[in-house]
C-alpha positions in Angstrom: -44.0 90.4 -53.2 -45.2 93.9 -52.4 -42.7 96.7 -52.7 -41.6 98.7 -49.6 -41.8 102.5 -49.6 -38.0 102.7 -49.4 -36.0 100.0 -51.2 -33.1 98.7 -49.3 -30.8 95.7 -49.8 -31.5 94.0 -46.5 -34.9 93.1 -44.9 -35.7 92.3 -41.2 -39.0 90.4 -40.8 -40.5 90.7 -37.3 -43.1 88.4 -35.8 -44.8 89.3 -32.5 -46.9 86.7 -30.6 -49.0 87.3 -27.6 -49.8 84.4 -25.2 -53.4 85.2 -24.1 -53.4 83.1 -20.9 -55.3 83.9 -17.8 -53.5 86.2 -15.4 -50.6 84.5 -13.8 -50.3 84.5 -10.0 -47.4 87.0 -10.1 -49.6 89.3 -12.0 -52.6 89.1 -9.7 -54.0 85.8 -11.0 -55.2 82.6 -9.2 -52.6 80.3 -7.7 -51.9 76.9 -9.3 -53.2 75.0 -6.3 -56.7 76.3 -6.8 -59.5 75.2 -9.2 -61.3 78.5 -8.9 -62.4 80.3 -12.1 -59.4 82.2 -13.4 -58.8 85.9 -13.8 -58.6 87.5 -17.3 -57.7 91.1 -16.9 -54.8 90.7 -19.3 -57.2 89.7 -22.0 -60.1 92.0 -21.0 -57.9 95.1 -20.9 -54.3 94.3 -21.8 -55.0 93.1 -25.3 -56.5 96.5 -26.3 -53.6 98.3 -24.6 -51.1 96.3 -26.6 -52.9 96.8 -29.9 -53.1 100.6 -29.3 -49.3 100.5 -28.8 -48.5 98.5 -31.9 -50.7 100.7 -34.1 -48.4 103.6 -33.4 -45.5 101.9 -35.3 -45.4 101.3 -39.1 -42.9 99.2 -41.1 -41.5 100.2 -44.5 -44.6 98.8 -46.2 -46.9 101.2 -44.3 -48.3 98.4 -42.1 -48.8 98.6 -38.4 -47.0 96.1 -36.2 -49.2 93.0 -36.5 -49.7 90.5 -33.6 -50.4 86.8 -33.6 -52.8 86.4 -30.7 -52.4 82.9 -29.2 -55.7 81.9 -27.6 -56.1 79.1 -25.0 -58.1 75.9 -25.8 -57.3 72.8 -23.8 -58.5 70.4 -21.1 -57.7 72.8 -18.2 -60.2 75.2 -19.7 -62.7 72.4 -20.1 -62.4 71.3 -16.5 -62.8 74.9 -15.2 -65.4 76.3 -17.6 -66.9 73.2 -19.3 -65.5 74.2 -22.8 -61.9 73.8 -24.0 -62.3 77.0 -26.1 -64.1 79.1 -23.5 -61.4 81.8 -23.8 -62.3 82.2 -27.5 -66.1 82.1 -27.0 -66.0 84.5 -24.0 -64.1 87.1 -25.9 -65.2 86.3 -29.5 -65.9 89.9 -30.5 -62.4 90.9 -29.4 -60.7 88.1 -31.4 -62.9 88.7 -34.5 -62.1 92.5 -34.4 -58.4 91.8 -34.2 -58.6 89.4 -37.1 -60.4 92.0 -39.2 -57.5 94.4 -38.5 -55.1 91.9 -40.1 -53.8 90.2 -37.0 -53.8 86.4 -36.7 -55.6 84.3 -34.2 -53.6 81.2 -33.3 -54.0 78.3 -30.8 -52.2 78.2 -27.5 -52.7 74.9 -25.7 -51.3 74.2 -22.3 -50.8 70.7 -20.8 -52.0 71.7 -17.3 -53.5 68.7 -15.6 -55.0 68.5 -12.1 -53.3 66.3 -9.6 -55.8 65.0 -7.0 -52.9 63.7 -4.9 -51.1 67.0 -4.7 -54.1 69.3 -5.2 -52.6 71.5 -7.8 -52.2 72.0 -11.6 -49.0 70.6 -13.1 -47.5 70.2 -16.5 -48.2 66.7 -17.9 -45.3 65.4 -20.0 -45.5 61.6 -19.5 -49.0 60.4 -20.2 -49.0 60.4 -24.0 -52.6 59.4 -24.4 -53.8 62.3 -22.2 -51.5 64.7 -24.0 -52.9 63.7 -27.4 -56.4 63.9 -26.1 -55.8 67.4 -24.7 -54.5 68.6 -28.0 -57.2 67.0 -30.1 -60.1 68.3 -28.0 -58.5 71.7 -27.7 -58.0 72.1 -31.4 -61.5 70.8 -32.3 -63.2 73.1 -29.9 -61.3 76.2 -31.1 -61.9 75.4 -34.7 -65.7 75.0 -34.0 -65.9 78.4 -32.2 -63.8 80.2 -34.8 -65.7 78.7 -37.7 -62.4 77.8 -39.3 -59.4 75.7 -38.4 -56.5 77.6 -36.8 -53.3 77.0 -38.8 -50.8 78.4 -36.3 -49.9 77.2 -32.8 -47.7 78.2 -29.9 -47.4 75.7 -27.1 -47.7 76.6 -23.4 -44.3 77.0 -21.8 -42.9 76.7 -25.4 -43.0 72.9 -24.8 -42.9 70.2 -27.4 -41.8 66.6 -27.6 -42.1 64.0 -30.3 -45.7 63.2 -29.3 -47.0 66.8 -29.3 -45.2 67.9 -32.4 -46.6 64.8 -34.3 -50.0 65.6 -33.0 -50.2 69.2 -34.1 -48.9 68.2 -37.5 -51.6 65.5 -37.8 -54.2 68.1 -36.8 -53.3 70.3 -39.7 -51.3 73.0 -38.0 -49.0 74.6 -40.7 -46.8 76.8 -38.5 -45.8 76.4 -34.9 -43.6 78.9 -33.1 -42.7 77.3 -29.8 -39.0 76.4 -30.2 -36.3 78.3 -28.3 -33.0 77.0 -29.8 -30.6 75.7 -27.2 -33.0 76.1 -24.3 -33.3 73.3 -21.7 -35.1 73.6 -18.4 -35.8 70.5 -16.3 -39.1 71.6 -14.8 -39.6 72.3 -11.2 -42.0 73.1 -8.3 -42.8 76.8 -8.1 -43.8 79.1 -5.3 -47.3 79.7 -6.8 -48.5 76.2 -5.9 -47.6 73.9 -8.9 -45.7 70.7 -8.2 -44.1 70.7 -11.7 -44.0 73.1 -14.7 -41.8 74.9 -17.2 -40.1 71.8 -18.7 -38.7 72.4 -22.2 -36.0 70.8 -24.3 -34.8 72.5 -27.5 -31.2 71.4 -27.5 -29.7 71.1 -31.0 -32.6 73.1 -32.5 -31.6 75.3 -35.5 -32.2 79.1 -35.3 -34.0 79.3 -38.6 -37.4 77.9 -39.8 -37.3 74.2 -40.3 -39.3 71.1 -41.0 -39.2 68.8 -37.9 -38.0 65.3 -38.3 -40.6 62.7 -37.3 -37.9 61.0 -35.2 -36.8 64.2 -33.3 -39.0 67.3 -33.1 -36.0 69.5 -32.3 -34.0 69.1 -35.5 -34.5 69.7 -39.2 -35.3 66.7 -41.3 -32.5 65.3 -43.4 -32.5 63.5 -46.7 -34.5 60.2 -46.7 -35.9 60.9 -43.2 -39.6 61.4 -42.6 -40.7 65.0 -42.2 -43.7 66.3 -40.3 -46.0 68.6 -42.2 -45.8 71.5 -39.6 -43.2 74.2 -40.1 -41.4 75.2 -36.9 -40.6 78.9 -36.6 -38.1 79.2 -33.7 -38.1 82.1 -31.3 -35.1 84.4 -31.9 -32.2 84.1 -29.5 -28.9 85.9 -28.9 -25.8 85.2 -26.8 -24.3 87.4 -24.1 -21.9 86.1 -21.5 -22.9 88.7 -18.9 -26.7 88.2 -19.4 -26.2 84.5 -19.7 -24.5 84.4 -16.3 -27.3 86.5 -14.8 -29.9 84.0 -16.2 -28.1 81.0 -14.8 -27.8 82.8 -11.4 -31.5 83.5 -11.4 -32.3 79.8 -12.1 -29.8 78.7 -9.4 -31.7 80.8 -6.8 -34.9 79.0 -7.7 -33.4 75.5 -8.0 -32.5 73.0 -5.4 -29.9 70.2 -5.0 -28.2 69.1 -8.2 -30.1 71.6 -10.3 -28.5 74.5 -8.3 -25.1 72.9 -8.6 -25.5 72.6 -12.3 -26.4 76.2 -12.8 -23.5 77.4 -10.6 -21.1 75.2 -12.5 -22.3 76.7 -15.8 -21.7 80.2 -14.4 -18.2 79.3 -13.2 -17.3 78.0 -16.7 -18.5 81.2 -18.3 -20.9 79.5 -20.7 -23.2 81.9 -22.5 -26.6 80.4 -22.9 -29.0 80.9 -25.7 -31.2 83.8 -24.5 -34.6 84.8 -25.7 -36.0 88.3 -25.3 -39.8 89.0 -25.0 -40.7 92.4 -26.5 -41.9 93.5 -23.1 -38.5 92.9 -21.5 -36.2 95.7 -20.4 -35.0 97.6 -23.5 -31.3 97.0 -22.7 -31.9 93.2 -23.1 -34.2 93.5 -26.1 -31.6 95.8 -27.8 -29.1 92.9 -27.8 -31.5 90.8 -29.8 -32.2 93.6 -32.2 -28.5 94.2 -32.7 -27.9 90.5 -33.5 -30.8 90.4 -36.0 -29.9 93.7 -37.8 -26.3 92.5 -38.2 -27.6 89.2 -39.6 -29.8 91.0 -42.1 -27.0 93.2 -43.3 -24.7 90.2 -43.6 -27.1 87.9 -45.4 -29.7 90.2 -46.9 -32.6 89.0 -44.7 -33.2 88.0 -41.1 -36.2 86.9 -39.1 -36.9 88.2 -35.5 -39.5 86.2 -33.7 -40.6 87.4 -30.2 -43.6 87.3 -27.9 -45.2 88.6 -24.7 -48.0 87.8 -22.3 -51.2 89.8 -22.1 -51.0 90.2 -18.4 -47.6 92.1 -18.8 -49.6 95.1 -19.9 -50.1 96.2 -16.3 -47.3 98.1 -14.8 -46.3 97.7 -11.2 -47.6 94.2 -10.7 -45.4 91.3 -9.6 -42.4 90.9 -11.9 -43.3 93.9 -14.1 -41.7 97.3 -13.6 -38.1 96.2 -13.9 -37.8 93.2 -16.1 -41.2 93.1 -17.9 -43.4 96.1 -18.2 -46.0 97.6 -20.6 -44.0 100.7 -21.4 -41.1 98.5 -22.6 -43.4 97.3 -25.5 -43.6 100.9 -26.8 -39.9 101.6 -26.2 -38.7 98.4 -27.9 -41.0 98.9 -30.9 -39.9 102.5 -31.3 -36.2 101.7 -31.0 -36.6 98.8 -33.5 -38.1 101.2 -36.0 -35.4 103.8 -35.5 -32.5 101.3 -35.6 -33.6 99.7 -38.8 -33.9 103.1 -40.4 -30.5 104.1 -39.2 -29.0 100.8 -40.4 -30.6 101.0 -43.8 -32.5 97.8 -43.3 -36.1 97.3 -44.5 -38.5 96.5 -41.7 -41.5 94.3 -42.4 -44.0 93.1 -39.7 -45.6 89.7 -40.3 -47.9 87.3 -38.5 -46.5 83.9 -37.5 -48.5 82.1 -40.1 -47.3 84.4 -43.0 -43.7 84.8 -42.0 -42.1 81.5 -43.2 -43.4 82.1 -46.8 -42.2 85.7 -46.8 -38.8 84.6 -45.5 -38.5 81.8 -48.0 -39.4 84.0 -50.9 -36.8 86.6 -49.8 -34.1 83.9 -49.7 -35.2 82.5 -53.1 -35.0 86.0 -54.6 -31.5 86.3 -53.2 -30.6 83.2 -55.2 -30.5 80.7 -52.3 -31.7 77.2 -53.3 -34.5 75.4 -51.5 -32.1 72.8 -50.1 -30.0 75.6 -48.6 -32.7 77.7 -47.0 -35.0 75.1 -45.4 -33.7 74.8 -41.8 -30.3 76.5 -42.7 
C-alpha cells in the first residue's frame, strides 16, 4: 500500500458516487407521466462543475477527491432513445476524460417501466423476467459502448432484491454500492406523475462491506451458506434522534393512510432512524456523518465513509436545492472533511467505489484483523 505524506494511526477512506441521471422534475426535468426526450443539464454542465470542485481538495496521499460516476443504461433509455446506453454514447468524450483522470465509470440502472394503463413511468419490482432483462440488456449495452465491462454498479433508488442482486452478480459486477443499512420505504405515488417509485428494503443490512447471501441480499453470508460473487459496499449512515424525527415527519407529510400513521407513530416513540447524508446536503447534516466516521476511525484504526450525490444538484436555486441540497454544499462539506481529519489526526484517503473494498480489507489485515472478522463485520 502506498504511504501517505503524513503517517497517522487511523485512516478514513472516502468514496463519493454521482448518479448521472437525467434532470429530475424538481430540478427542471421532464415529469414522470411523459415519454418525451429527457433533459440532461446535470450531466452536460453539472458534472464538470462537480469535478472542478473535487479537484480543489487533496487527501494525505496527494490525490484529488475521486468520483465514481454512475451512468444510466437500462430499458427506459432504450424506449426513449433506442439504445440502453445512450447516456454513455452521447457523452462518451466526457466519461473517457474522467476515467483518464483516475475516476471510475460505473453502471447505474433504473427499473423505470412505462405503464400504458396509468400513462406514466413507475418502478417495476414484481415482474422478475422483465427486471432481469432490463439489467442484462443495460449491462451488455454499456459494456459494448465502453469497450470494457463495468465492474461497479449502483442501483436506481438504491433498490435491490434477491433477483436483482443475483443478476448483477451473474453479470460479473464485482462491487455494488446501493445498500442503505436500516432503510425501508414502501414506495409511493409522487407529485411528479409516477404511480409508484422509491421502494427500498435494507433492513438488517450490516454497515460494513459484505458478501450478500444468495438467500437474502440484505445480509452477510454465513458459514455453509451460498455467497454471491458481488461485494456490497453500503452507504454510510448515522443516527440522530432530532434529525430522525424530522425525516419521519417529512415522510409523513408525503404519505397517506396507514403510511402516515406509521411515520407519526415512529416519531411519537422517539425512534432514531438510520440516516444517510449525500455530500451535497446541508453541512450541518453531513457533519454528523463525518463525526461518526472520524470517531470510528480513531476507535478502530480505520473507517469507510461512502456517500453520493446527483448531477442535477449542481445547480443552485432550483427545486429542492438551496436549503437541503445545493452545489456550494459540496465544496463546504469537502473542505470541512479535509480540515476535520487533519485536526483529528486521521489520515484521509479518497477512493473509487471499485477500489475501496480492497483498500479497506488490506487496512484491516494490516491491523491484525482476520479475514473471518473483517468480511461483513
